[in-house]
C-alpha positions in Angstrom: -0.1 -0.1 -0.1 1.5 3.3 -1.0 2.0 6.1 1.5 0.0 9.1 1.5 1.4 12.5 0.4 2.6 14.5 3.6 0.8 17.9 3.6 3.7 20.6 3.8 2.7 22.7 7.0 3.6 23.6 10.6 3.5 20.6 12.8 1.4 22.0 15.9 2.6 19.3 18.4 5.9 20.3 20.1 7.4 16.7 20.5 6.5 15.6 17.0 8.0 18.7 15.4 11.1 18.3 17.2 11.5 14.9 16.1 10.9 15.9 12.7 13.4 18.6 12.8 15.9 16.0 14.1 15.1 13.4 11.5 15.1 16.1 8.5 18.2 18.0 9.7 20.3 14.9 9.7 18.9 14.0 6.2 19.7 17.4 5.1 23.2 17.4 6.0 23.6 14.0 4.5 22.5 14.9 1.5 24.6 18.1 1.5 27.8 16.0 2.2 26.8 13.4 -0.7 26.4 16.2 -3.0 29.8 17.7 -2.2 31.4 14.2 -2.6 29.7 13.1 -5.8 30.1 16.4 -7.7 33.1 17.8 -6.0 31.4 21.1 -5.3 31.5 23.3 -2.2 28.4 23.2 0.0 27.4 25.0 2.8 24.4 24.6 4.7 23.2 26.7 8.0 20.4 25.7 10.1 18.9 27.3 13.3 16.5 25.5 15.5 13.4 27.0 17.2 15.6 27.5 20.2 18.4 29.2 18.3 20.9 26.4 18.2 23.3 26.3 15.4 23.7 23.3 13.0 26.0 23.7 9.9 27.8 21.7 7.4 30.6 23.0 5.1 32.3 21.0 2.6 35.9 20.9 1.6 37.4 20.4 -1.9 41.0 20.3 -3.3 40.5 23.4 -5.3 39.3 25.7 -2.4 39.7 26.6 1.0 38.0 24.8 3.7 35.4 25.9 6.3 32.2 28.0 6.5 33.8 31.4 6.4 35.5 30.9 3.0 32.1 29.6 1.7 30.4 32.6 3.1 32.8 35.0 1.8 32.6 33.4 -1.6 28.9 33.8 -1.6 29.0 37.4 -0.6 31.6 38.2 -3.5 29.4 36.5 -5.9 26.6 38.6 -5.0 28.5 41.8 -5.3 29.8 40.7 -8.5 26.0 39.8 -10.0 24.9 43.3 -8.6 27.6 45.1 -10.4 26.9 43.1 -13.6 23.0 44.0 -13.5 22.8 47.7 -14.9 19.6 48.3 -12.8 21.3 47.0 -9.6 24.3 49.1 -10.4 22.1 52.1 -11.0 20.2 51.5 -7.7 23.7 51.2 -5.8 25.2 54.5 -7.1 21.7 56.0 -6.3 21.9 55.0 -2.6 25.7 56.2 -2.5 24.6 59.4 -3.5 21.8 59.8 -1.2 24.0 58.7 1.6 26.5 61.4 0.5 23.7 64.0 0.4 22.7 63.3 3.8 26.0 63.4 5.3 26.8 66.7 3.8 23.6 68.1 5.0 24.5 67.1 8.4 27.9 68.8 8.1 26.2 72.0 7.0 23.7 71.9 9.7 26.6 71.2 12.3 28.6 74.0 10.9 25.5 76.7 11.1 25.1 75.4 14.7 29.0 76.3 15.4 28.5 79.6 13.7 25.8 80.3 15.9 23.2 80.2 13.3 19.7 78.4 13.8 20.0 78.0 17.7 16.2 78.6 18.3 15.6 74.9 18.3 18.2 73.8 20.8 17.5 73.3 24.6 19.5 74.3 27.5 21.2 70.9 27.5 22.1 71.3 23.8 23.4 74.9 24.1 25.5 73.7 27.2 27.0 71.0 25.1 27.7 73.3 22.2 29.3 75.7 24.4 31.6 73.0 26.0 32.6 71.9 22.2 33.4 75.6 21.4 35.5 76.2 24.7 37.5 72.9 24.0 38.1 74.0 20.4 39.3 77.4 21.8 41.5 75.9 24.0 43.1 73.7 21.6 43.5 76.6 19.2 45.1 78.6 21.9 47.5 75.8 22.9 48.7 75.6 19.2 49.0 79.2 18.9 51.3 79.4 22.0 53.4 76.8 20.7 53.9 78.2 17.2 54.5 81.6 18.9 57.1 80.1 21.2 58.9 78.5 18.4 59.0 81.5 16.3 60.3 83.6 19.1 62.9 80.9 19.9 63.9 81.1 16.1 64.0 84.8 16.1 66.1 84.9 19.3 68.6 82.3 17.7 68.9 84.4 14.5 69.4 87.8 16.3 72.3 85.9 18.4 73.9 84.5 15.2 73.9 88.0 13.5 75.3 89.6 16.5 78.1 87.2 16.8 78.8 87.8 13.2 78.7 91.8 13.6 81.1 91.4 16.7 83.5 89.1 14.6 83.4 91.6 11.9 84.3 94.7 14.1 87.1 92.8 15.7 88.4 91.8 12.6 88.2 95.5 11.1 89.8 96.8 14.1 92.8 94.5 13.9 93.2 95.3 10.3 93.2 99.0 11.3 95.7 98.5 13.9 98.1 96.5 11.5 97.9 99.5 8.9 98.7 102.1 11.6 101.5 100.2 13.3 104.1 101.7 10.6 103.1 105.3 11.3 103.9 105.2 15.0 106.9 107.3 15.7 110.3 105.8 16.4 110.6 107.6 20.1 107.1 106.0 20.8 108.1 102.8 19.8 111.2 103.1 21.8 110.7 105.1 24.8 114.1 104.4 26.0 117.1 103.4 23.5 118.0 100.3 25.2 114.2 99.3 25.9 112.5 97.4 23.1 108.9 98.0 22.1 106.6 95.9 24.3 102.8 95.4 24.0 102.0 97.9 26.6 104.2 100.6 24.8 102.9 99.6 21.4 99.2 99.9 22.9 100.0 103.5 24.7 101.4 104.8 21.3 98.3 103.8 19.5 96.1 105.3 22.0 98.3 108.5 21.6 97.2 108.6 18.1 93.6 108.3 18.8 92.9 104.4 18.4 91.8 102.5 21.4 92.8 98.7 20.9 90.3 96.2 22.2 92.0 93.2 20.8 94.6 91.0 22.2 96.9 91.1 19.2 100.7 91.8 20.1 103.6 92.9 17.7 107.0 91.8 18.0 109.7 94.7 18.4 111.2 96.1 15.3 
């Protein structure tokens, strides 16, 4: 006697429903395993019971990596590829991206107007306090950055001034030495040799040069003639 056709509908009795789920789940996973072996394909099956328990099966082949994550990733990539190949789906995708960008731009514009003090009538006390705190925090950051840059600029200017000052002092010292070298031959003999038997010394040359109107500020000495 042939079996009657089973009507596909929800089983009302809990115990019968659980027994049927257990049997058919095992059969489904067995068929998936057989399909993967016989046809050398990747098969992934995910089943959640009514209580939320997970049952899954992921096949492994020699031509692909193993595991359910690789099958899910491959499925998602195939879905995205199919959407890009479909002109209608592609248009809908880019239209959605445009709407998202427009919404983000509108939100940024509203936030900018709020920061500039515009359209504050709709803000409550808490919102105004939050906005005030944000502005004060921004001002503190700006002041700190400004002070750091000013300190660096002042330090750089001080270093440049010190460098220029040192160069000028070296230049003036060199000029004085050159003037002294040029004027030494013009010193009278009786000033070079105050006593006939006493040779010229640095002190006597310095005194003679002062008499002629030049104050020596260097430590350069000249030998006796």
